C-alpha positions as CSV (number, residue, x, y, z in Angstrom):
1,X,15.5,10.7,-11.7
2,X,12.9,7.8,-11.3
3,X,9.6,9.3,-10.1
4,X,7.8,7.0,-7.7
5,X,4.2,6.9,-6.6
6,X,3.4,4.8,-3.5
7,X,0.0,3.4,-2.5
8,X,-0.4,1.6,0.8
9,X,-3.4,-0.6,1.7
10,X,-2.8,-0.1,5.4
11,X,-5.4,-2.6,6.6
12,X,-4.1,-5.3,4.3
13,X,-0.5,-4.8,5.4
14,X,-1.4,-4.6,9.1
15,X,-3.4,-7.9,9.0
16,X,-1.0,-9.9,6.8
17,X,2.1,-8.9,8.7
18,X,0.4,-9.7,11.9
19,X,-0.9,-13.0,10.7
20,X,2.3,-14.2,9.1
21,X,4.9,-12.8,11.5
22,X,3.0,-11.4,14.6
23,X,4.9,-8.2,13.9
24,X,4.2,-4.7,12.4
25,X,5.4,-3.3,9.2
26,X,8.3,-0.8,9.4
27,X,7.1,2.2,7.3
28,X,10.2,4.3,8.1
29,X,12.6,1.6,6.8
30,X,10.3,1.1,3.7
31,X,10.4,4.8,3.0
32,X,14.2,4.8,3.2
33,X,14.5,1.8,0.9
34,X,12.3,3.5,-1.7
35,X,14.2,6.8,-1.4
36,X,17.3,5.1,-2.7
37,X,15.3,4.0,-5.8
38,X,14.2,7.5,-6.8
39,X,12.1,10.5,-6.0
40,X,8.9,9.8,-4.1
41,X,6.4,12.2,-5.6
42,X,3.2,10.7,-4.4
43,X,2.8,8.7,-1.2
44,X,-0.7,7.8,-0.1
45,X,-1.6,5.6,2.8
46,X,-5.2,4.4,2.9
47,X,-6.6,3.7,6.4
48,X,-9.8,3.4,8.4
49,X,-10.7,6.1,10.9
50,X,-11.5,4.3,14.1
51,X,-10.9,7.5,16.2
52,X,-8.9,6.0,19.0
53,X,-5.6,7.4,20.3
54,X,-3.4,4.5,19.1
55,X,-4.8,4.9,15.5
56,X,-4.3,8.7,15.6
57,X,-0.7,8.3,16.8
58,X,0.0,5.7,14.0
59,X,-1.5,8.0,11.4
60,X,0.5,11.0,12.7
61,X,3.6,8.8,12.4
62,X,2.8,8.0,8.8
63,X,2.3,11.8,8.0
64,X,5.7,12.5,9.7
65,X,7.4,10.0,7.5
66,X,5.9,11.7,4.4
67,X,2.6,9.9,3.6
68,X,-0.6,11.6,2.8
69,X,-3.0,9.6,5.0
70,X,-6.4,9.2,3.5
71,X,-9.1,8.1,5.9
72,X,-12.5,6.4,5.5
73,X,-14.9,6.1,8.3
74,X,-15.1,2.8,10.1
75,X,-18.6,1.3,9.7
76,X,-19.9,-1.3,12.1
77,X,-22.9,-3.2,10.6
78,X,-25.8,-4.4,12.7
79,X,-24.7,-8.0,12.3
80,X,-21.3,-7.2,13.9
81,X,-19.3,-7.2,10.6
82,X,-17.3,-4.1,9.6
83,X,-16.8,-2.2,6.4
84,X,-13.8,-0.2,5.4
85,X,-12.6,-0.9,1.9
86,X,-10.3,1.4,-0.1
87,X,-10.0,-0.6,-3.3
88,X,-11.9,1.8,-5.5
89,X,-10.1,4.9,-4.0
90,X,-6.7,3.3,-4.4
91,X,-7.5,2.3,-8.0
92,X,-8.7,5.8,-8.9
93,X,-5.6,7.4,-7.4
94,X,-3.2,5.0,-9.2
95,X,-5.0,5.6,-12.5
96,X,-4.8,9.4,-12.1
97,X,-1.1,9.4,-11.2
98,X,0.3,6.8,-13.5
99,X,0.9,9.2,-16.4
100,X,3.1,11.4,-14.2
101,X,5.4,8.8,-12.7
102,X,7.8,6.1,-13.8
103,X,7.1,3.6,-11.0
104,X,4.0,2.6,-9.2
105,X,4.6,0.9,-5.8
106,X,1.7,-0.9,-4.2
107,X,1.8,-2.3,-0.7
108,X,-1.0,-4.9,-0.6
109,X,-1.5,-8.5,-1.2
110,X,-5.0,-8.0,-2.5
111,X,-5.5,-9.8,-5.9
112,X,-8.2,-7.3,-6.8
113,X,-5.4,-5.0,-7.9
114,X,-3.8,-7.4,-10.5
115,X,-5.7,-5.9,-13.5
116,X,-4.9,-2.4,-12.3
117,X,-1.2,-3.1,-12.4
118,X,-1.4,-4.7,-15.8
119,X,-3.4,-1.7,-17.1
120,X,-1.0,1.0,-15.9
121,X,2.1,-1.0,-17.1
122,X,0.7,-1.2,-20.6
123,X,-1.1,2.1,-21.0
124,X,1.4,4.3,-19.1
125,X,4.6,2.3,-19.4
126,X,5.0,2.3,-15.7
127,X,7.2,-0.1,-13.7
128,X,5.0,-1.8,-11.1
129,X,6.3,-3.0,-7.8
130,X,4.3,-4.9,-5.2
131,X,5.4,-5.3,-1.5
132,X,3.5,-8.1,0.2
133,X,3.7,-11.0,2.6
134,X,4.6,-13.9,0.3
135,X,2.3,-16.5,1.8
136,X,-0.6,-14.0,1.9
137,X,-0.2,-12.2,-1.5
138,X,-2.4,-13.2,-4.4
139,X,-0.4,-15.0,-7.0
140,X,-2.2,-13.1,-9.7
141,X,-0.9,-9.8,-8.2
142,X,2.6,-11.2,-8.0
143,X,2.4,-12.3,-11.6
144,X,1.1,-8.9,-12.9
145,X,3.8,-6.8,-11.1
146,X,7.2,-6.2,-12.7
147,X,8.8,-6.7,-9.3
148,X,7.5,-8.5,-6.2
149,X,9.2,-7.6,-2.9
150,X,8.6,-10.0,-0.1
151,X,8.0,-8.4,3.2
152,X,10.4,-10.1,5.5
153,X,12.4,-9.3,8.7
154,X,14.2,-6.4,7.0
155,X,10.8,-4.5,6.7
156,X,9.3,-5.4,10.1
157,X,9.5,-3.8,13.5
């Protein structure tokens, strides 16, 4: 049975689906789609803790589906900008799990992950799948993945 590890860049998916489609990603349908491809042994969703009720309900829904929700505090800078980046955390978790799975699935359009996918594919012989909004996914990330899955109507609410 194909062992699958899933890593979700929640902020990236939220903003790209909203920008491209004015809709939200359907995590339940995504989970069902992946379940047909194998056994989901790791499922991490990386999000920012803003501590409002809507965010907590969303995070609880992700947990109910089967995701381990990893939270980082929301940091508002004095200049009004915000910080909340999970790139290093996602990278470490992918590297630590790659030897134990057959397939790495990344939900993100962030090109910063292109080298990571190349590395785990070569070093651990993992299949790499990227789910992203086509117009907002870095071409380098698409090129480095074995399979690119366009987020379209079938994966939106």
